[in-house]
C-alpha positions, 0 to 999 in steps of 0.5 A: 591360453583361451581367456574370455573377457569376464574372466581375464585378469590383469597381468600384474595380478597374474604375476602376483598370483604366480609369485605367491603360488610358487609352484607350477608345471614347466612345459618345453617342446622337444621336437614334436612332443611336450616335456613337462615337470612340476617345479617350485619356482621363484618369480623375480621382479625388478623395476624396469626389467622383465620378470624372471622365473628361477627354478631347478630340475634334477640333472637326469630330468629331460628338461635339463638337457633341453634348457642347454639348447634354450627355447621358448617354454611355458609355465602353468600355475594352477590355483583352486578349482571346483566342479559346479552342479547345474542343480545348484542354480535357483533356475533352470536352463543352466549346465554344469561347469568348472571354476578355477584360477590359472596363470600361464607365463612363457618366454625363453630359458637359459641355464644358470652358470654353475658358479651361480647355482648356490645363489639360486638355491639360497634365494629359492630356499629363503622364499619358502622358508620365510613362510614358516616363520617364526621357525628359524630359516634353514640354509645350505650352510647346515649341510657338510660341504662335501655332501652339498657339493655332491647335491649341487652337482645333481641339479641344473638351475634354469631361468625363464625370461617372462615375455607373455603373461596370461591369467584367467580367474573363472569364478562365475563373474558373468552370472546374475547375483542370485545365481552367483550367491547360490553357487557360492553357498553350495561350494562353501558347503562342500567337504573339499578344500578346493570348493571352499577356497573357490567359494571364499574367492567368490564371496570376496568378489561380491561381499554385498551378497548374502550367502546362506549355506542352507541353500537359500541365496539372496543379496543386499546392496551396499546401500542397504536396499533389498534386491 
Protein backbone atom coordinates (compact mmCIF):
# COMPACT_ATOMS: atom_id res chain seq x y z
CA UNK A 1 0.00 0.00 0.00
CA UNK A 2 1.19 3.49 -0.84
CA UNK A 3 0.78 5.44 2.41
CA UNK A 4 1.63 9.12 2.67
CA UNK A 5 2.75 10.39 6.04
CA UNK A 6 -0.29 12.58 6.86
CA UNK A 7 -2.66 9.70 6.25
CA UNK A 8 -0.78 6.65 7.57
CA UNK A 9 -2.32 5.19 10.72
CA UNK A 10 -0.75 3.20 13.55
CA UNK A 11 -0.86 -0.60 13.11
CA UNK A 12 -2.91 -0.96 16.32
CA UNK A 13 -5.56 1.38 14.93
CA UNK A 14 -5.48 -0.42 11.59
CA UNK A 15 -6.08 -3.78 13.30
CA UNK A 16 -8.90 -2.34 15.40
CA UNK A 17 -10.52 -0.88 12.28
CA UNK A 18 -10.26 -4.16 10.38
CA UNK A 19 -11.57 -6.17 13.31
CA UNK A 20 -14.56 -3.88 13.76
CA UNK A 21 -15.35 -3.93 10.04
CA UNK A 22 -15.18 -7.72 9.76
CA UNK A 23 -15.61 -7.78 5.99
CA UNK A 24 -13.12 -7.40 3.17
CA UNK A 25 -11.67 -8.71 -0.08
CA UNK A 26 -9.20 -11.60 0.20
CA UNK A 27 -6.71 -11.71 -2.67
CA UNK A 28 -4.43 -14.63 -3.54
CA UNK A 29 -1.89 -15.13 -6.33
CA UNK A 30 -2.51 -17.91 -8.81
CA UNK A 31 0.40 -18.05 -11.18
CA UNK A 32 0.43 -14.71 -12.91
CA UNK A 33 -3.08 -13.64 -12.01
CA UNK A 34 -4.90 -12.57 -8.83
CA UNK A 35 -7.90 -14.42 -7.42
CA UNK A 36 -10.20 -12.56 -5.05
CA UNK A 37 -13.32 -13.13 -2.97
CA UNK A 38 -15.36 -10.97 -0.62
CA UNK A 39 -15.39 -12.57 2.83
CA UNK A 40 -16.63 -11.91 6.35
CA UNK A 41 -13.81 -12.61 8.79
CA UNK A 42 -12.84 -12.77 12.42
CA UNK A 43 -9.67 -11.04 13.60
CA UNK A 44 -8.11 -13.06 16.39
CA UNK A 45 -5.64 -11.29 18.68
CA UNK A 46 -3.89 -12.94 21.62
CA UNK A 47 -1.26 -11.48 23.94
CA UNK A 48 2.24 -12.12 22.67
CA UNK A 49 1.07 -13.71 19.43
CA UNK A 50 0.67 -12.42 15.90
CA UNK A 51 -2.93 -11.65 14.90
CA UNK A 52 -4.81 -14.14 12.74
CA UNK A 53 -7.65 -13.69 10.29
CA UNK A 54 -10.18 -16.54 10.25
CA UNK A 55 -12.66 -16.91 7.38
CA UNK A 56 -14.15 -19.51 5.10
CA UNK A 57 -15.11 -19.87 1.47
CA UNK A 58 -17.30 -22.25 -0.48
CA UNK A 59 -15.46 -25.41 -1.47
CA UNK A 60 -16.13 -24.50 -5.11
CA UNK A 61 -14.37 -21.13 -4.66
CA UNK A 62 -10.93 -21.07 -6.36
CA UNK A 63 -9.45 -19.77 -3.09
CA UNK A 64 -10.27 -23.10 -1.43
CA UNK A 65 -7.87 -25.03 -3.68
CA UNK A 66 -5.24 -22.30 -3.47
CA UNK A 67 -5.34 -22.34 0.34
CA UNK A 68 -4.24 -25.98 0.34
CA UNK A 69 -1.02 -24.87 -1.35
CA UNK A 70 -0.46 -22.12 1.21
CA UNK A 71 1.10 -18.88 0.05
CA UNK A 72 1.10 -15.21 0.99
CA UNK A 73 -2.33 -13.54 0.71
CA UNK A 74 -3.68 -10.01 1.10
CA UNK A 75 -6.88 -8.87 2.82
CA UNK A 76 -8.17 -5.43 1.79
CA UNK A 77 -10.65 -3.86 4.21
CA UNK A 78 -12.48 -0.78 2.99
CA UNK A 79 -14.33 1.74 5.12
CA UNK A 80 -16.26 4.82 4.09
CA UNK A 81 -15.24 6.83 1.03
CA UNK A 82 -16.41 10.03 -0.64
CA UNK A 83 -15.72 12.23 -3.65
CA UNK A 84 -14.62 15.82 -2.96
CA UNK A 85 -15.33 18.55 -5.51
CA UNK A 86 -12.74 21.30 -5.90
CA UNK A 87 -15.67 23.75 -5.83
CA UNK A 88 -16.13 23.08 -2.13
CA UNK A 89 -12.89 24.80 -1.13
CA UNK A 90 -13.14 28.51 -0.27
CA UNK A 91 -10.10 29.39 -2.39
CA UNK A 92 -8.84 28.55 -5.86
CA UNK A 93 -6.00 26.27 -6.91
CA UNK A 94 -7.55 23.07 -5.55
CA UNK A 95 -8.38 19.92 -7.50
CA UNK A 96 -11.00 17.18 -6.97
CA UNK A 97 -9.98 14.23 -4.84
CA UNK A 98 -11.33 11.16 -3.05
CA UNK A 99 -11.30 10.61 0.70
CA UNK A 100 -11.35 7.11 2.18
CA UNK A 101 -10.40 4.70 4.94
CA UNK A 102 -8.65 1.46 4.06
CA UNK A 103 -6.53 -1.21 5.72
CA UNK A 104 -4.52 -4.04 4.20
CA UNK A 105 -3.40 -7.12 6.10
CA UNK A 106 -1.17 -9.79 4.59
CA UNK A 107 0.54 -13.01 5.51
CA UNK A 108 0.70 -16.78 4.94
CA UNK A 109 -2.47 -18.88 4.94
CA UNK A 110 -3.34 -22.46 5.86
CA UNK A 111 -6.45 -24.58 5.78
CA UNK A 112 -8.13 -25.22 9.14
CA UNK A 113 -8.45 -28.99 9.75
CA UNK A 114 -12.04 -30.15 9.13
CA UNK A 115 -12.42 -31.32 12.74
CA UNK A 116 -11.96 -27.69 13.86
CA UNK A 117 -14.24 -26.11 11.23
CA UNK A 118 -17.19 -26.20 13.65
CA UNK A 119 -15.25 -24.14 16.20
CA UNK A 120 -14.38 -21.69 13.44
CA UNK A 121 -18.05 -21.33 12.47
CA UNK A 122 -19.08 -20.85 16.11
CA UNK A 123 -16.53 -18.07 16.66
CA UNK A 124 -17.36 -16.26 13.42
CA UNK A 125 -21.10 -16.47 14.04
CA UNK A 126 -20.79 -15.28 17.64
CA UNK A 127 -18.75 -12.25 16.53
CA UNK A 128 -21.58 -10.97 14.31
CA UNK A 129 -24.57 -12.22 16.31
CA UNK A 130 -23.51 -10.22 19.36
CA UNK A 131 -23.92 -7.01 17.36
CA UNK A 132 -27.64 -7.81 17.11
CA UNK A 133 -28.27 -7.90 20.87
CA UNK A 134 -30.70 -8.07 22.56
CA UNK A 135 -31.74 -10.66 19.95
CA UNK A 136 -30.95 -14.15 21.27
CA UNK A 137 -27.87 -15.33 19.36
CA UNK A 138 -28.24 -17.93 16.63
CA UNK A 139 -26.13 -21.08 16.89
CA UNK A 140 -25.57 -24.04 14.60
CA UNK A 141 -27.32 -26.30 17.12
CA UNK A 142 -30.59 -25.03 15.62
CA UNK A 143 -29.79 -26.90 12.40
CA UNK A 144 -30.51 -30.62 12.08
CA UNK A 145 -27.24 -32.60 12.35
CA UNK A 146 -27.58 -34.18 8.92
CA UNK A 147 -28.13 -30.86 7.19
CA UNK A 148 -25.40 -29.15 9.22
CA UNK A 149 -22.93 -31.86 8.23
CA UNK A 150 -23.85 -31.38 4.58
CA UNK A 151 -23.40 -27.61 4.82
CA UNK A 152 -20.07 -27.93 6.64
CA UNK A 153 -18.80 -30.21 3.88
CA UNK A 154 -19.45 -27.37 1.46
CA UNK A 155 -17.03 -24.89 3.04
CA UNK A 156 -13.30 -24.65 3.64
CA UNK A 157 -12.14 -22.80 6.75
CA UNK A 158 -8.92 -20.83 6.33
CA UNK A 159 -6.64 -18.79 8.58
CA UNK A 160 -4.13 -16.12 7.64
CA UNK A 161 -1.28 -15.22 9.99
CA UNK A 162 -0.99 -11.43 9.87
CA UNK A 163 2.62 -10.42 9.23
CA UNK A 164 2.15 -6.97 7.70
CA UNK A 165 -0.36 -4.27 8.63
CA UNK A 166 -0.89 -1.12 6.55
CA UNK A 167 -3.58 1.48 6.99
CA UNK A 168 -4.51 4.78 5.39
CA UNK A 169 -7.19 7.20 6.54
CA UNK A 170 -7.13 9.91 3.85
CA UNK A 171 -9.33 12.56 5.44
CA UNK A 172 -7.77 15.86 4.33
CA UNK A 173 -5.50 15.95 7.40
CA UNK A 174 -2.96 18.02 5.43
CA UNK A 175 -5.41 20.83 4.67
CA UNK A 176 -5.67 24.18 6.46
CA UNK A 177 -8.57 24.59 8.88
CA UNK A 178 -10.67 26.73 6.52
CA UNK A 179 -10.38 24.20 3.69
CA UNK A 180 -10.91 21.30 6.07
CA UNK A 181 -14.08 22.80 7.57
CA UNK A 182 -15.53 23.73 4.18
CA UNK A 183 -15.12 20.23 2.77
CA UNK A 184 -16.46 18.61 5.94
CA UNK A 185 -19.57 20.80 5.83
CA UNK A 186 -20.13 20.05 2.14
CA UNK A 187 -19.79 16.30 2.68
CA UNK A 188 -22.22 16.42 5.61
CA UNK A 189 -24.80 18.03 3.32
CA UNK A 190 -24.69 15.21 0.75
CA UNK A 191 -27.36 12.53 0.48
CA UNK A 192 -25.14 9.43 0.39
CA UNK A 193 -24.11 7.58 3.54
CA UNK A 194 -20.44 7.45 2.54
CA UNK A 195 -20.10 11.23 2.33
CA UNK A 196 -21.88 11.78 5.64
CA UNK A 197 -19.79 9.10 7.33
CA UNK A 198 -16.54 10.67 6.10
CA UNK A 199 -17.80 14.07 7.28
CA UNK A 200 -18.45 12.68 10.76
CA UNK A 201 -14.94 11.16 10.86
CA UNK A 202 -13.41 14.48 9.83
CA UNK A 203 -15.42 16.50 12.35
CA UNK A 204 -14.28 14.13 15.10
CA UNK A 205 -10.62 14.68 14.14
CA UNK A 206 -10.93 18.47 14.50
CA UNK A 207 -13.78 19.07 16.98
CA UNK A 208 -12.69 22.66 17.63
CA UNK A 209 -13.78 23.75 14.16
CA UNK A 210 -17.17 25.20 13.30
CA UNK A 211 -18.94 23.29 10.54
CA UNK A 212 -21.74 25.17 8.80
CA UNK A 213 -23.86 23.19 6.35
CA UNK A 214 -24.88 26.37 4.58
CA UNK A 215 -21.42 26.40 3.03
CA UNK A 216 -19.78 28.94 5.31
CA UNK A 217 -16.82 27.52 7.20
CA UNK A 218 -14.86 28.80 10.12
CA UNK A 219 -13.06 27.57 13.18
CA UNK A 220 -12.63 28.35 16.82
CA UNK A 221 -9.71 27.34 18.95
CA UNK A 222 -10.06 25.10 21.97
CA UNK A 223 -9.22 28.14 24.08
CA UNK A 224 -12.18 30.03 22.64
CA UNK A 225 -10.24 32.48 20.50
CA UNK A 226 -11.24 33.26 16.92
CA UNK A 227 -9.15 32.23 13.95
